[in-house]
RODRENNU-569501 format. One record per atom (N, C-alpha, C): residue number from 1; residue in one letter; atom name; z, x, y. Coordinates in steps of 0.2 Angstrom, whole numbers, plus 5000, padded with zeros to 4 digits. Atoms other than C-alpha are relative to their C-alpha. Example, Ala and Ser with C-alpha at 12.3 -4.5 7.8 and 13.67 -1.06 7.14 Angstrom:
 num residuo atomo   c3   c1   c2
   1       A     N 5000 5004 4994
   1       A    CA 5039 5062 4978
   1       A     C 5000 5004 5006
   2       S     N 4999 4996 4994
   2       S    CA 5036 5068 4995
   2       S     C 5003 4996 5005
***
This chain:
 num residuo atomo   c3   c1   c2
   1       M     N 5006 5000 5003
   1       M    CA 5691 5670 5770
   1       M     C 4995 5002 5005
   2       K     N 5005 4997 4996
   2       K    CA 5676 5678 5777
   2       K     C 4995 4995 5001
   3       E     N 5006 5004 4999
   3       E    CA 5662 5669 5785
   3       E     C 4994 5002 4997
   4       L     N 5006 4998 5004
   4       L    CA 5647 5669 5774
   4       L     C 4994 4997 5004
   5       S     N 5006 5002 4997
   5       S    CA 5630 5668 5781
   5       S     C 4997 4994 4996
   6       R     N 5003 5006 5003
   6       R    CA 5620 5653 5778
   6       R     C 4996 5001 4994
   7       T     N 5004 4999 5006
   7       T    CA 5608 5661 5766
   7       T     C 5004 5002 4994
   8       K     N 4996 4999 5005
   8       K    CA 5622 5668 5756
   8       K     C 5003 4994 4997
   9       R     N 4997 5006 5003
   9       R    CA 5630 5651 5754
   9       R     C 4995 4996 4996
  10       I     N 5005 5004 5004
  10       I    CA 5614 5643 5748
  10       I     C 4999 5004 4994
  11       R     N 5002 4996 5006
  11       R    CA 5611 5658 5736
  11       R     C 5006 4998 4995
  12       Y     N 4994 5002 5004
  12       Y    CA 5629 5655 5729
  12       Y     C 5000 4993 4997
  13       L     N 5000 5007 5002
  13       L    CA 5627 5637 5728
  13       L     C 4995 4999 4995
  14       L     N 5006 5001 5005
  14       L    CA 5610 5638 5718
  14       L     C 5003 5003 4994
  15       I     N 4998 4996 5006
  15       I    CA 5618 5651 5706
  15       I     C 5005 4995 4997
  16       L     N 4995 5004 5003
  16       L    CA 5633 5639 5703
  16       L     C 4996 4994 4997
  17       V     N 5003 5006 5003
  17       V    CA 5621 5624 5700
  17       V     C 4996 5002 4993
  18       I     N 5003 4997 5006
  18       I    CA 5611 5635 5687
  18       I     C 5005 5001 4995
  19       L     N 4995 4999 5005
  19       L    CA 5627 5640 5678
  19       L     C 5003 4994 4997
  20       I     N 4998 5007 5003
  20       I    CA 5633 5622 5677
  20       I     C 4996 4997 4996
  21       T     N 5005 5003 5004
  21       T    CA 5617 5616 5670
  21       T     C 4998 5003 4993
  22       I     N 5001 4996 5006
  22       I    CA 5616 5629 5656
  22       I     C 5002 4996 4994
  23       P     N 4997 5004 5006
  23       P    CA 5627 5619 5644
  23       P     C 4995 4994 4998
  24       C     N 5005 5006 5001
  24       C    CA 5615 5604 5646
  24       C     C 4994 5002 4997
  25       Y     N 5006 4997 5003
  25       Y    CA 5600 5614 5642
  25       Y     C 5001 5002 4992
  26       C     N 4998 4998 5007
  26       C    CA 5609 5621 5626
  26       C     C 5000 4994 4996
  27       L     N 4999 5006 5004
  27       L    CA 5614 5604 5620
  27       L     C 4993 4997 4999
  28       G     N 5006 5002 5001
  28       G    CA 5596 5598 5622
  28       G     C 4996 5003 4995
  29       L     N 5003 4996 5005
  29       L    CA 5589 5612 5612
  29       L     C 5003 4999 4993
  30       V     N 4996 5001 5006
  30       V    CA 5602 5609 5598
  30       V     C 4997 4993 4997
  31       I     N 5002 5007 5002
  31       I    CA 5597 5590 5597
  31       I     C 4992 5001 4998
  32       L     N 5007 4999 5002
  32       L    CA 5578 5595 5596
  32       L     C 5000 5003 4994
  33       R     N 5000 4996 5006
  33       R    CA 5581 5607 5582
  33       R     C 5003 4995 4994
  34       V     N 4998 5005 5005
  34       V    CA 5591 5594 5572
  34       V     C 4995 4995 4998
  35       N     N 5005 5005 5001
  35       N    CA 5578 5581 5574
  35       N     C 4994 5002 4997
  36       Q     N 5006 4998 5003
  36       Q    CA 5564 5592 5568
  36       Q     C 5000 5000 4992
  37       N     N 4999 5000 5007
  37       N    CA 5571 5592 5550
  37       N     C 4998 4994 4997
  38       K     N 5001 5006 5002
  38       K    CA 5569 5574 5548
  38       K     C 4992 4998 5000
  39       P     N 5007 5002 4999
  39       P    CA 5551 5567 5544
  39       P     C 5000 4993 5003
  40       E     N 5001 5006 4996
  40       E    CA 5545 5552 5554
  40       E     C 5000 4994 4994
  41       E     N 5000 5005 5004
  41       E    CA 5549 5536 5545
  41       E     C 4995 4995 5001
  42       I     N 5005 5005 4998
  42       I    CA 5536 5523 5543
  42       I     C 5003 4993 4998
  43       T     N 4996 5007 5001
  43       T    CA 5543 5505 5545
  43       T     C 4994 4995 4998
  44       P     N 5005 5006 5002
  44       P    CA 5533 5491 5535
  44       P     C 5002 4994 5005
  45       T     N 5000 5006 4996
  45       T    CA 5529 5476 5546
  45       T     C 4997 4995 4996
  46       V     N 5003 5006 5003
  46       V    CA 5526 5459 5538
  46       V     C 4996 4996 5005
  47       T     N 5005 5004 4995
  47       T    CA 5511 5450 5547
  47       T     C 4997 4995 4996
  48       L     N 5002 5006 5004
  48       L    CA 5507 5433 5542
  48       L     C 4992 4999 5003
  49       T     N 5007 5001 4999
  49       T    CA 5488 5430 5541
  49       T     C 4998 4993 4998
  50       P     N 5002 5007 5002
  50       P    CA 5482 5412 5541
  50       P     C 4993 5000 4997
  51       T     N 5007 5000 5004
  51       T    CA 5468 5409 5528
  51       T     C 4999 4993 4999
  52       R     N 5003 5007 5001
  52       R    CA 5458 5393 5527
  52       R     C 4996 5000 4994
  53       T     N 5003 5001 5006
  53       T    CA 5452 5388 5510
  53       T     C 4997 4993 5000
  54       A     N 5003 5007 5001
  54       A    CA 5440 5373 5508
  54       A     C 4999 4999 4993
  55       T     N 5001 5001 5007
  55       T    CA 5440 5365 5491
  55       T     C 4995 4994 5000
  56       I     N 5005 5005 5001
  56       I    CA 5425 5354 5486
  56       I     C 5000 4998 4993
  57       T     N 5000 5003 5007
  57       T    CA 5427 5343 5471
  57       T     C 4995 4994 4999
  58       L     N 5005 5005 5001
  58       L    CA 5416 5330 5463
  58       L     C 5003 4993 4999
  59       T     N 4996 5007 4999
  59       T    CA 5429 5316 5465
  59       T     C 4998 4997 5007
  60       P     N 5002 5003 4994
  60       P    CA 5427 5304 5479
  60       P     C 5005 5002 5006
  61       Y     N 4996 4998 4994
  61       Y    CA 5439 5313 5491
  61       Y     C 4999 5008 5001
  62       T     N 5001 4993 4998
  62       T    CA 5438 5330 5500
  62       T     C 5007 5002 5003
  63       T     N 4993 4997 4998
  63       T    CA 5454 5341 5503
  63       T     C 4999 5007 5003
  64       S     N 5000 4994 4996
  64       S    CA 5456 5355 5516
  64       S     C 5007 5003 4999
  65       T     N 4993 4997 5001
  65       T    CA 5470 5367 5511
  65       T     C 5001 5006 5005
  66       M     N 4999 4994 4995
  66       M    CA 5478 5379 5524
  66       M     C 5005 5004 4996
  67       T     N 4996 4996 5004
  67       T    CA 5486 5394 5515
  67       T     C 5002 5006 5005
  68       Q     N 4998 4994 4996
  68       Q    CA 5496 5408 5523
  68       Q     C 5002 5005 4995
  69       S     N 4998 4995 5004
  69       S    CA 5497 5424 5514
  69       S     C 5003 5006 5004
  70       P     N 4997 4994 4996
  70       P    CA 5508 5439 5520
  70       P     C 4996 5006 4998
  71       T     N 5003 4994 5001
  71       T    CA 5500 5455 5523
  71       T     C 5005 5006 5003
  72       V     N 4996 4995 4998
  72       V    CA 5510 5471 5524
  72       V     C 4996 5006 5004
  73       T     N 5004 4995 4996
  73       T    CA 5505 5483 5538
  73       T     C 5006 5005 5002
  74       Q     N 4995 4995 4999
  74       Q    CA 5514 5500 5540
  74       Q     C 4999 5003 5007
  75       T     N 5001 4998 4994
  75       T    CA 5517 5504 5558
  75       T     C 5007 5003 5002
  76       G     N 4994 4997 4998
  76       G    CA 5530 5515 5567
  76       G     C 5003 4998 5006
  77       T     N 4998 5001 4993
  77       T    CA 5531 5507 5584
  77       T     C 5001 4992 5001
  78       Q     N 5000 5007 4998
  78       Q    CA 5528 5488 5584
  78       Q     C 5006 4996 4996
  79       P     N 4996 5004 5004
  79       P    CA 5542 5476 5579
  79       P     C 4997 4994 4996
  80       P     N 5003 5006 5004
  80       P    CA 5539 5462 5566
  80       P     C 4999 4994 5004
  81       T     N 5002 5006 4996
  81       T    CA 5530 5447 5574
  81       T     C 4997 4995 4995
  82       A     N 5003 5005 5004
  82       A    CA 5525 5431 5566
  82       A     C 4997 4995 5005
  83       T     N 5003 5005 4995
  83       T    CA 5513 5419 5575
  83       T     C 4998 4994 4995
  84       P     N 5002 5006 5004
  84       P    CA 5513 5402 5565
  84       P     C 4995 4996 5004
  85       T     N 5005 5004 4998
  85       T    CA 5498 5391 5567
  85       T     C 5000 4993 4997
  86       L     N 4999 5006 5003
  86       L    CA 5500 5373 5564
  86       L     C 4993 4997 5000
  87       T     N 5007 5003 5002
  87       T    CA 5484 5365 5556
  87       T     C 5001 4993 4996
  88       A     N 5000 5006 5004
  88       A    CA 5483 5347 5550
  88       A     C 4996 5000 4994
  89       T     N 5004 5000 5006
  89       T    CA 5477 5344 5532
  89       T     C 4998 4993 5000
  90       V     N 5002 5007 5000
  90       V    CA 5466 5329 5531
  90       V     C 4998 4998 4993
  91       T     N 5002 5002 5006
  91       T    CA 5464 5320 5515
  91       T     C 4998 4993 5000
  92       A     N 5002 5007 5000
  92       A    CA 5454 5304 5513
  92       A     C 4999 4998 4993
  93       T     N 5000 5002 5007
  93       T    CA 5457 5295 5497
  93       T     C 4998 4992 5000
  94       P     N 5001 5007 5001
  94       P    CA 5448 5278 5495
  94       P     C 5002 4998 4993
  95       T     N 4998 5002 5007
  95       T    CA 5455 5268 5481
  95       T     C 4999 4992 5000
  96       T     N 5001 5007 5001
  96       T    CA 5450 5251 5474
  96       T     C 5004 4998 4994
  97       T     N 4996 5003 5006
  97       T    CA 5461 5241 5462
  97       T     C 4997 4993 4998
  98       L     N 5003 5007 5003
  98       L    CA 5453 5227 5451
  98       L     C 5006 4998 4995
  99       T     N 4995 5002 5005
  99       T    CA 5466 5217 5442
  99       T     C 4998 4993 4997
 100       S     N 5002 5006 5003
 100       S    CA 5461 5204 5430
 100       S     C 5006 4997 4996
 101       T     N 4994 5003 5004
 101       T    CA 5474 5191 5423
 101       T     C 4997 4994 4997
 102       N     N 5001 5006 5004
 102       N    CA 5472 5178 5410
 102       N     C 5006 4995 5000
 103       T     N 4994 5005 4999
 103       T    CA 5482 5162 5415
 103       T     C 4997 4994 4996
 104       P     N 5002 5006 5003
 104       P    CA 5481 5147 5403
 104       P     C 5001 4994 5005
 105       T     N 4999 5006 4996
 105       T    CA 5478 5131 5413
 105       T     C 4999 4994 4995
 106       P     N 5000 5006 5004
 106       P    CA 5481 5114 5405
 106       P     C 4994 4996 5002
 107       T     N 5006 5004 4998
 107       T    CA 5465 5103 5405
 107       T     C 5001 4993 4996
 108       A     N 5000 5007 5003
 108       A    CA 5464 5084 5401
 108       A     C 4994 4999 4996
 109       T     N 5006 5002 5005
 109       T    CA 5453 5079 5386
 109       T     C 5001 4993 4998
 110       L     N 5000 5007 5002
 110       L    CA 5448 5061 5382
 110       L     C 4998 5000 4993
 111       A     N 5002 5001 5008
 111       A    CA 5448 5057 5363
 111       A     C 4997 4993 5000
 112       P     N 5003 5007 5001
 112       P    CA 5437 5043 5358
 112       P     C 5005 4995 4995
 113       P     N 4996 5004 5004
 113       P    CA 5446 5028 5351
 113       P     C 4998 4999 4992
 114       T     N 5002 5000 5007
 114       T    CA 5447 5027 5332
 114       T     C 5002 4993 4997
 115       A     N 4998 5007 5003
 115       A    CA 5447 5011 5321
 115       A     C 5005 5001 4995
 116       T     N 4995 4999 5005
 116       T    CA 5462 5008 5311
 116       T     C 5001 4993 4997
 117       N     N 4999 5006 5003
 117       N    CA 5466 4994 5298
 117       N     C 5007 4998 5000
 118       T     N 4993 5002 4999
 118       T    CA 5481 4985 5303
 118       T     C 5000 4992 4997
 119       V     N 4999 5007 5003
 119       V    CA 5487 4969 5294
 119       V     C 5004 4996 5005
 120       T     N 4997 5004 4996
 120       T    CA 5491 4955 5305
 120       T     C 5004 4995 4996
 121       P     N 4996 5005 5004
 121       P    CA 5506 4944 5299
 121       P     C 4998 4993 5002
 122       T     N 5002 5007 4999
 122       T    CA 5502 4925 5297
 122       T     C 5006 4996 4999
 123       L     N 4995 5005 5001
 123       L    CA 5514 4911 5298
 123       L     C 4999 4995 4994
 124       T     N 5001 5005 5005
 124       T    CA 5516 4900 5283
 124       T     C 5007 4996 4999
 125       D     N 4994 5005 5000
 125       D    CA 5527 4885 5280
 125       D     C 5003 5001 4993
 126       T     N 4997 5000 5007
 126       T    CA 5539 4886 5265
 126       T     C 5003 4993 4999
 127       P     N 4997 5007 5002
 127       P    CA 5544 4869 5256
 127       P     C 5007 5001 4999
***
């Protein structure tokens, strides 16, 4: 084998590298062409939005109600995330209960004495 000069060896080595990488470039172009035919898909993402609704009534209690309503947002990049928020519901309900019962109770009553006619037997001698 002949001795190659340093510049010729580098030239052959670079040409060999270019020839080896050509199939990789061709494969990349094929993948790009195949991917162009598909439209970009939009992925719906469900996001929970906490909503606070205050209810005022004319009764002697007040109620605060926490409501969560889902909102659909269409994005192509973010994964679905949910951030729950814990909120206490305060309900003050004053109640009064009046119970009346009728219980008969015996009472002592004094009756005035009444006059009665009673015959008193008398002793008599018999002959």
